[in-house]
C-alpha positions as CSV (number, residue, x, y, z in Angstrom):
1,X,0.0,0.0,0.0
2,X,1.5,3.3,-1.0
3,X,1.8,6.1,1.5
4,X,0.1,9.5,1.4
5,X,2.1,12.1,-0.5
6,X,2.7,15.5,1.0
7,X,1.8,18.4,-1.4
8,X,3.9,21.4,-0.8
9,X,6.3,22.2,-3.6
10,X,8.7,24.8,-2.5
11,X,8.2,26.6,-5.8
12,X,4.5,26.9,-5.1
13,X,4.2,27.7,-1.4
14,X,7.7,28.0,0.1
15,X,6.3,26.5,3.4
16,X,6.0,23.3,5.3
17,X,3.4,20.7,4.0
18,X,-0.1,21.7,5.0
19,X,-2.0,18.8,3.4
20,X,-1.5,15.4,2.0
21,X,-3.1,13.5,-0.9
22,X,-4.0,10.0,0.0
23,X,-3.9,8.0,-3.3
24,X,-5.7,5.0,-1.8
25,X,-8.6,6.9,-0.2
26,X,-8.5,9.5,-3.0
27,X,-8.9,12.5,-0.7
28,X,-7.0,15.4,0.7
29,X,-6.1,15.1,4.4
30,X,-4.4,17.7,6.6
31,X,-0.7,17.2,7.3
32,X,-1.0,19.7,10.2
33,X,-4.1,21.0,11.9
34,X,-5.0,24.4,10.6
35,X,-8.0,26.7,11.1
36,X,-10.6,26.7,8.4
37,X,-9.7,30.2,7.2
38,X,-6.1,29.0,6.7
39,X,-7.2,26.0,4.7
40,X,-9.3,28.2,2.4
41,X,-6.6,30.7,2.0
42,X,-4.0,28.1,1.2
43,X,-6.3,26.3,-1.1
44,X,-6.8,29.5,-3.1
45,X,-3.1,30.2,-3.1
46,X,-2.3,26.8,-4.5
47,X,-4.9,27.2,-7.3
48,X,-3.2,30.5,-8.2
49,X,0.3,29.1,-8.1
50,X,-0.7,26.1,-10.2
51,X,-2.1,28.4,-12.9
52,X,0.9,30.7,-12.8
53,X,3.2,27.7,-13.2
54,X,1.5,26.8,-16.5
55,X,1.5,30.3,-17.8
56,X,5.2,31.0,-17.0
57,X,6.7,27.7,-18.1
58,X,4.2,27.2,-21.0
59,X,4.2,23.6,-20.0
60,X,1.2,21.7,-18.8
61,X,1.4,20.2,-15.3
62,X,2.1,16.5,-15.3
63,X,-0.9,15.7,-13.2
64,X,-3.6,18.2,-14.0
65,X,-6.4,15.8,-13.1
66,X,-4.9,15.1,-9.7
67,X,-4.6,18.9,-9.1
68,X,-8.2,19.4,-9.8
69,X,-9.2,16.5,-7.7
70,X,-7.1,17.8,-4.8
71,X,-8.6,21.3,-5.1
72,X,-12.1,19.9,-5.4
73,X,-11.6,17.7,-2.4
74,X,-10.3,20.6,-0.4
75,X,-13.2,22.8,-1.3
76,X,-15.7,20.0,-0.4
77,X,-14.0,19.6,3.0
78,X,-14.1,23.3,3.7
79,X,-17.8,23.3,2.9
80,X,-18.2,20.3,5.2
81,X,-16.4,22.1,8.0
82,X,-18.6,25.2,7.5
83,X,-21.7,23.1,7.7
84,X,-20.4,21.4,10.8
85,X,-19.8,24.7,12.6
86,X,-23.3,25.9,11.6
87,X,-24.8,22.7,12.9
88,X,-23.2,23.4,16.2
89,X,-25.6,26.3,16.7
90,X,-28.6,24.1,16.1
91,X,-30.6,22.9,19.1
92,X,-32.3,24.2,22.2
93,X,-30.6,26.7,24.5
94,X,-32.0,27.7,28.0
95,X,-31.4,30.6,30.3
96,X,-33.2,32.0,33.4
97,X,-34.2,35.6,34.1
98,X,-34.6,36.5,37.8
99,X,-38.0,37.7,38.7
100,X,-38.6,41.3,39.8
101,X,-40.8,42.8,42.4
102,X,-41.5,39.3,43.9
103,X,-42.4,37.7,40.5
104,X,-41.0,34.2,39.9
105,X,-37.9,33.5,37.8
106,X,-38.7,33.0,34.2
107,X,-37.2,30.5,31.7
108,X,-36.4,31.2,28.1
109,X,-35.6,28.5,25.6
110,X,-34.1,29.4,22.2
111,X,-34.7,26.9,19.4
112,X,-32.2,27.3,16.6
113,X,-32.1,25.8,13.1
114,X,-29.3,26.5,10.6
115,X,-29.1,26.7,6.8
116,X,-25.6,27.5,5.9
117,X,-24.8,30.8,7.8
118,X,-28.5,31.6,8.2
119,X,-30.2,30.9,11.5
120,X,-34.0,30.7,12.1
121,X,-35.9,29.7,15.1
122,X,-38.0,31.0,18.1
123,X,-37.8,31.7,21.8
124,X,-40.3,30.1,24.2
125,X,-40.9,32.0,27.4
126,X,-43.9,32.7,29.8
127,X,-46.4,35.1,28.4
128,X,-48.6,37.7,30.4
129,X,-50.7,34.9,31.8
130,X,-47.7,32.8,32.8
131,X,-48.2,30.2,30.0
132,X,-45.3,29.8,27.5
133,X,-45.6,31.5,24.2
134,X,-43.3,31.5,21.1
135,X,-41.7,34.5,19.5
136,X,-39.8,34.1,16.2
137,X,-36.2,35.4,15.8
138,X,-35.1,37.4,12.9
139,X,-31.7,38.4,11.2
140,X,-30.2,35.2,12.5
141,X,-26.6,34.5,11.4
142,X,-23.8,32.1,12.4
143,X,-20.2,32.4,11.4
144,X,-17.8,29.9,12.8
145,X,-18.6,29.5,16.5
146,X,-20.5,32.9,16.8
147,X,-24.2,33.5,16.6
148,X,-26.4,36.6,16.4
149,X,-30.1,37.3,16.0
150,X,-32.9,39.7,17.0
151,X,-36.2,39.4,18.8
152,X,-39.0,41.9,18.7
153,X,-41.6,41.9,21.5
154,X,-44.4,44.2,22.4
155,X,-44.1,45.9,25.8
156,X,-47.3,47.9,26.8
157,X,-48.1,48.2,23.1
158,X,-44.7,49.4,22.1
159,X,-42.3,47.2,20.0
160,X,-39.0,46.5,21.7
161,X,-36.0,45.0,19.9
162,X,-33.4,42.9,21.7
163,X,-30.2,41.9,19.8
164,X,-28.5,38.7,20.9
165,X,-24.9,37.8,20.2
166,X,-22.7,35.1,21.6
167,X,-20.0,32.5,21.1
168,X,-20.6,28.7,21.3
169,X,-18.2,26.8,23.4
170,X,-19.2,23.2,24.2
171,X,-22.7,23.1,25.6
172,X,-22.9,26.9,26.2
173,X,-23.5,30.1,24.4
174,X,-22.0,33.1,26.1
175,X,-22.5,36.7,25.0
176,X,-24.7,39.7,25.6
177,X,-28.2,41.1,24.9
178,X,-28.4,44.7,23.6
179,X,-31.4,46.9,23.7
180,X,-32.4,50.6,23.7
181,X,-33.6,52.3,26.9
182,X,-34.1,56.0,27.4
183,X,-32.5,56.6,24.0
184,X,-29.3,54.8,24.9
185,X,-28.0,51.4,23.8
186,X,-27.6,49.2,26.9
187,X,-26.5,45.6,27.3
188,X,-26.5,42.8,29.8
189,X,-24.7,39.5,29.9
190,X,-26.3,36.4,28.4
191,X,-25.4,32.7,29.0
192,X,-27.5,29.9,27.6
193,X,-27.0,26.1,28.1
194,X,-27.9,23.3,25.7
195,X,-31.1,21.7,27.0
196,X,-31.3,18.7,24.7
197,X,-34.7,18.1,23.1
198,X,-36.6,20.4,25.5
199,X,-37.9,23.3,23.5
200,X,-40.7,24.7,25.6
201,X,-40.1,27.0,28.7
202,X,-41.8,26.1,32.0
203,X,-45.0,27.9,32.9
204,X,-45.0,30.3,35.9
205,X,-47.9,31.3,38.1
206,X,-49.9,34.1,36.5
207,X,-49.6,37.6,38.0
208,X,-51.7,38.3,41.0
209,X,-54.8,40.5,40.4
210,X,-53.9,44.1,39.9
211,X,-50.3,43.4,38.8
212,X,-48.5,42.7,35.5
213,X,-46.2,39.8,34.8
214,X,-43.2,41.8,36.0
215,X,-44.8,42.4,39.4
216,X,-45.7,46.1,38.7
217,X,-49.0,47.3,40.2
218,X,-51.4,48.4,37.4
219,X,-54.6,49.2,39.3
220,X,-55.0,52.8,40.6
221,X,-56.0,52.8,44.3
222,X,-55.2,56.5,44.9
223,X,-57.7,59.3,45.3
224,X,-56.7,60.6,41.9
225,X,-59.1,59.9,39.1
226,X,-58.7,58.2,35.8
227,X,-60.4,60.3,33.2
228,X,-61.9,59.1,29.9
229,X,-60.8,61.1,26.9
230,X,-63.8,63.6,26.9
231,X,-63.3,64.2,30.6
232,X,-59.5,64.7,30.1
233,X,-60.2,67.3,27.5
234,X,-62.6,69.1,30.0
235,X,-59.9,68.9,32.7
236,X,-57.4,70.7,30.4
237,X,-60.0,73.3,29.4
238,X,-60.8,74.0,33.0
239,X,-57.1,74.1,34.0
240,X,-55.2,75.8,31.1
241,X,-52.0,75.9,33.1
242,X,-52.1,72.2,33.8
243,X,-48.9,70.3,32.9
244,X,-49.3,67.2,30.8
245,X,-46.8,64.6,31.9
246,X,-45.9,61.9,29.3
247,X,-44.5,59.1,31.5
248,X,-43.2,56.9,28.5
249,X,-39.6,56.4,27.4
250,X,-38.0,59.2,25.3
251,X,-38.2,57.2,22.0
252,X,-41.9,56.8,22.4
253,X,-42.3,60.5,23.2
254,X,-40.3,61.4,20.2
255,X,-42.5,59.3,17.9
256,X,-45.6,61.2,18.9
257,X,-47.0,62.9,22.0
258,X,-49.9,65.2,23.1
259,X,-49.4,68.9,22.3
260,X,-47.6,70.6,25.1
261,X,-46.7,67.4,26.9
262,X,-43.4,67.1,28.8
263,X,-41.5,63.8,29.0
264,X,-40.9,62.4,32.5
265,X,-39.9,58.7,31.9
266,X,-40.7,56.7,35.0
267,X,-40.0,53.2,33.5
268,X,-36.9,52.5,35.6
269,X,-37.8,50.9,38.9
270,X,-34.8,52.2,40.7
271,X,-34.9,55.9,39.9
272,X,-38.4,56.9,38.9
273,X,-38.9,58.8,42.2
274,X,-35.9,61.0,41.4
275,X,-37.4,61.8,38.0
276,X,-40.6,63.1,39.6
277,X,-38.9,64.8,42.6
278,X,-38.3,68.2,40.9
279,X,-42.1,68.7,40.2
280,X,-43.9,71.5,42.0
281,X,-46.5,70.1,44.3
282,X,-48.8,73.2,43.9
283,X,-49.3,72.7,40.1
284,X,-52.1,70.8,38.3
285,X,-51.0,67.7,36.4
286,X,-52.6,65.4,33.8
287,X,-50.5,62.3,33.4
288,X,-50.5,59.4,31.0
289,X,-48.4,56.4,29.9
290,X,-48.8,54.0,27.0
291,X,-52.1,52.3,28.2
292,X,-52.4,53.7,31.7
293,X,-50.9,50.8,33.6
294,X,-47.8,50.7,35.8
295,X,-46.2,54.0,34.9
296,X,-49.4,55.9,35.5
297,X,-50.1,54.1,38.8
298,X,-46.6,54.6,40.1
299,X,-46.8,58.4,39.3
300,X,-50.2,58.8,41.0
301,X,-48.9,56.8,44.0
302,X,-45.9,59.0,44.2
303,X,-48.1,62.1,44.1
304,X,-50.3,60.8,46.9
305,X,-47.4,59.8,49.1
306,X,-45.7,63.2,48.6
307,X,-48.6,65.7,49.1
308,X,-49.6,66.5,45.6
309,X,-53.2,67.7,45.5
310,X,-54.1,68.5,41.9
311,X,-53.6,65.6,39.5
312,X,-55.5,63.2,37.2
313,X,-54.6,60.6,34.6
314,X,-55.9,59.7,31.1
315,X,-57.7,56.4,31.3
316,X,-56.2,54.2,28.6
317,X,-53.2,56.4,28.2
318,X,-51.7,57.5,24.9
319,X,-53.2,54.7,22.9
320,X,-56.7,55.7,24.0
321,X,-55.9,59.4,23.0
322,X,-54.8,58.3,19.6
323,X,-57.7,55.9,19.1
324,X,-60.1,58.8,19.8
325,X,-58.5,60.7,16.9
326,X,-57.1,63.4,19.1
327,X,-54.1,65.5,18.0
328,X,-50.5,64.5,18.5
329,X,-47.2,66.1,17.6
330,X,-43.6,65.0,17.0
């Protein structure tokens, strides 16, 4: 049985052998381990050198068929390696998000499928009622051992885009999640573990009455009133100096807001009180959020706890105002 022959003519590459041609198995095998990128680069270099050899010497190579077979085998193996790397992203990947405000921890399971460098799939996680729902991913890509994709979810009627990126190492994906908050790009660490065939997140208990799935209170129990749109218009007519407080994030405010409204974003659990602290307690206020849930309630509760006397809220928030055909500005 003849031995495999190293292919590395000094006139072609000027380096140590980097692959071998096995006559018996009729394939190219690596003489030394090399990254995929190096294989591709060297393969292209050999093609170029072979063609230059023919042109300069005006003599055909003695084994043109072998050369093409070698190159073809190398190309096929590089494609196989690419496919193998992409296949490494396939599967189900689980991570846990700690609950806030007394809410339970929540699982998320990412199901990925690959087609070349394109990734598709979905994320399973508990919905508003605690039961798992699926959200499709978009812009999914994999290159080598890296993955990236986006997920768009609705939060209080507003689409929110999260961008995931990470590196696969063994049974883990480690990376980060990027998102926009208060007009700034923020990020947090992300680590997901392969969970085998399990593709559906565990259900969690539904939110207690009067609270949302994040544990935020959404029922107004203060002495301040929630005003339907016609009553809110009367309130503004009777109190022309009243200040309209838009409690939504800046990007929502910039996309459209009530005429004369001022933006006081109270989304952040940790600092919303400091946002409201500069307000004059003697003024009249009409507040609203997206749909009149937790941002509205937390502002009214702050007013009541800090001695504000003249305030009301738009029942149904900004969405109710727009649905009623009332004017907005940008």
